[in-house]
N, C-alpha and C positions, 0 to 999 in steps of 0.2 A: 265462884261458888256456883253450885247447881240446885235448881229447887225442883222438885217432880210433885204434879196436882194429879189428884186424880180425876176423873172425868163424872160429870153429874148427871145424873138420868132426866134430870128439870130441866135441863136447857137443851133442847135443838141442835143449838151450832155444836156442843161438846162435841168430838171425838171419838169413840168406844171406845179408845186405848188411854194407857198413862200418857201426858206431856209430860216431858222435862224442859224446864227453863236455862234458859245459861245466860242472856243477855235482854237489853230492855234497849227499844228506840222509841224516841218519842221525836214526834212531829214539830216542829219551828211555833210556827205561828200560828196564833190563836188555841196553840195546845198548852205548850212552855211559856209565849211571851204572849199577851193581850194590843197586839196588835192590827186587830182588823177594826178598828171607828178609824185610827190612825191611819192605814189602810184606803180608807172610803175615800179621806178625808185628802190624801195624796190624789187619788186615782180622780179626783172633779177637780181639781185643781191642778193636773198636769192639761187638762184642757189647754187654756190660756197660755203653760207653757209652752205648748208645741204649735200656739193660733190658730185655734181652734175654740171658737166662739158656744156657747153653754148656754140658750135663750134667759135673757131677766128672769122672765118668770120661773121658767122652772129652776136657774141657781137659786132665785131666791124662796123655791119652795123646797129644796138642797138644805141649803142653808138653815131651815124652818125644824129639820129634821136632824143636825146635828151633822152637818155632812156626810150623813150614810146615804150609801148607792139604795138605789130601790135593795130589796130581799130580791124580788122574784132575780133579778139579774144580779145579785152577790149569792148567792144560793150555786149557779150555772158555773162561779169561777174560785172558789175555795179550794185552793189547795193545788191550783197548776201554777206552771213559770210562765213570765210572761210572754213567752213568746205563743203561749196559747192562749191567756188569758184576751191579753191588748185586742184582739181582732175580734174577741168575741163580747166587749165593752164598747168599741169603735161601730158596732153595727147597730147595738140596739142603743147609743146617744144618733147616730142617725134616724135609725127608723122611730125611736120614742122620744126621743128628747126634739127631732129636727135639727141636728147640728147638721149645717153644710160643710162636705169634704169632696174633694176633687175626687174618690177613689169610691166605687162601691162597697163594702162590708156585708152585704150582705150574706152571699155565702161564706165570709171570711178568709180565709187560704185557697179555697176552691175557685179558678180559674179559668178559662181557657184563651182568657189575652197573649199579647205580646212580652218575649218573653223584659223586656223594658217593664212593663206596671208591674212584671210579679217585682222587678228590682226597687219599684218603688212601695211595693207593699212592706218589705223586707222594709227598706230606710224608714216609713212612717213607724211603722212596730220599734222597730227601736231605740228611735225619737221617742214615741210617748213613754214606752219600758223605762226609760233611758233618765227623761222628766220624773216619773213615778218612782221610780229609785231614790232619787236625789233627794225630793220635797219628800219621802217617808222619809230617810235618812237626819232631815233638817229635823223631824219631829219626835225622833228615837231618843231625846231626852226626857223625855214626857212617858215614854212604856215603861206597862207596871209587868209584873209579871200577871200569869194567871191563877187562880186561886187555887192554892194547894202544892204550886207546881215546885219551888222552892226546899220546901218540904218533902215530895215524896221526893224530889233527885236527891236530897240530904240521905234521907231513910235509905234510900238502896245504897247509896255511895257506903253509908258505915255498914249495911249488909253485903259489901263486897261482889256488887251485882255491876259488871260492865255494862255502858251505856254510852247508844249514839245518837247523834240527831242526825237525823234525813229530812232537810229543807228544801221546797222550789224555790228560796230567796236564791240569788245568788251571793258567794262569799265576802264579796266588798259592802254585801249591806247586811251578810251577819253579824260581822266585823262592827257594824255603828250599833245593830241591835243589843249586840251585848255588854255595852261601856259601862253598864250601870248594874248589873247581874254576871260579874265576874265573876263570883265566889260559885252560883250558880255552874255555870258554863266550863269551869275547872274538873268541875268532877266526871264530866263525859272523857271515855279515850278517843273521839273521833266528830267528828263532825263531818256530813256527806251533805255537801249544798248543788242547786237546781244544775250552776255552769259546770260541774265537776265533769271533765272529759271522760268518764266513766260511767256515767248514765247517758246515756245517749237520748232516749225518750223520757217525759216527765210523767208524772202522775196523774193518769193512775195506771198507767205500766208499770211495773213490776223491777224496774231498772234501780232507782234508790235503795230502796230496800232492799235487794240481793247484793250492796255494791256494800250498805254498813254492815247487814252481815257478814257477809266476804272479810272484809279490815276487822273485824272483832274476832273473829275465829270462829264463827260461831253458825251453823245449819240453819239456815231461815226456820223451819219446824220448831225452833229449839232460842227462839226470840218472841221477842212481848214487847207488841208494838201497840202508841200510845198515840190516835188522832179524832183529829175535830172535823175535817172536810167526807163526805162520803169518796171525792177522788181519792185523796190518800188512804183512806180506809179500804178505797176497791187495792188500790199497788201495794199495800202492806200484806193483804188477803189473797192476791194472787202472785205473791213471792212468794206467800207460802206460810207465814209468820201466820201467830196468835196475835189475837186482835183485842184493844181496847179501846172504844169509840167516846167520846168525848162532845157531842154535837154542840154544834151554836143552839140558842136555847130556843131560836126560831125554827130548826130545821125539824123535819119531821121525824121523830125515832126509829120509824117504821122503814125508812129509807137502809136502817142501818141496820137491820137482825138479818140479812141474808151473808154480808162480811162481818160480823161481828161477834167476841166469845162474848163480848158483856160491854153494857151501855152503862155508861154513868154520867152524873148531873153534872158537875165537877171532878179534879184531881183530890179535892177530901175524901170526895165516897168512896176511893180506892185502896180496900181492904185487901193487903196483900197473905190474909190470913188462905183465904183461897184460891191460889196460886203460890203455894207453898215460900210465899216470900218473908222470911222474919225483921218485918218494920217493928220497928221500937212506938 
């Protein structure tokens, strides 16, 4: 189905031409599924799983806060795939929590050390990433859909709008997360994951949205993307898509102004009318 929208002179992000929307692409974590709290808990518990010890007073504080990561850390890693966010988490834990580690993560992957140390870094990151996935998968029985997600997806399906998911999560993890939301997932024609061989670079690079649009057979400029993370919004926008941001309530909305065509509080607030989409 093809939908045409007229741009609004009141929105500085609208182009001065009509835009045709032929498909919709959703991020997964934090956009369709409310995995972020579970993800935080899995990150914290992965330290013990990889023989890294968070000081007891820090762990007690994290537990009292519902096992949520500090926002100053969480905001930096939203939307990234594990190979990108794990070094950031390790550096933060090392510097802010005093977690003892054999390697310094102050500069992340950037190092002039030997090849052996670089190999050690790869092993540490992969081990932590895997431990996080295993723990998160174990928590997935608790995962709920984000407010308005099933209803919006169903409305788009009834309107015969082609849809895809573009997620930084790996394919095995997506299979675990979808188990209680199969009806919603069956509405998607394509699911592109972070470990897809055609996705060379993770968000904020445009690769994953370019691949999703390609698989749907739609030009990126004719795709409408829904994203909750700034890195994801940057990815969708740099791919040439139109973008609706659904930021975490703690995120500064101003951060999304330059990369979004619309900013909403949750998916319930999305109106298809503005985009020419006949939602019931």
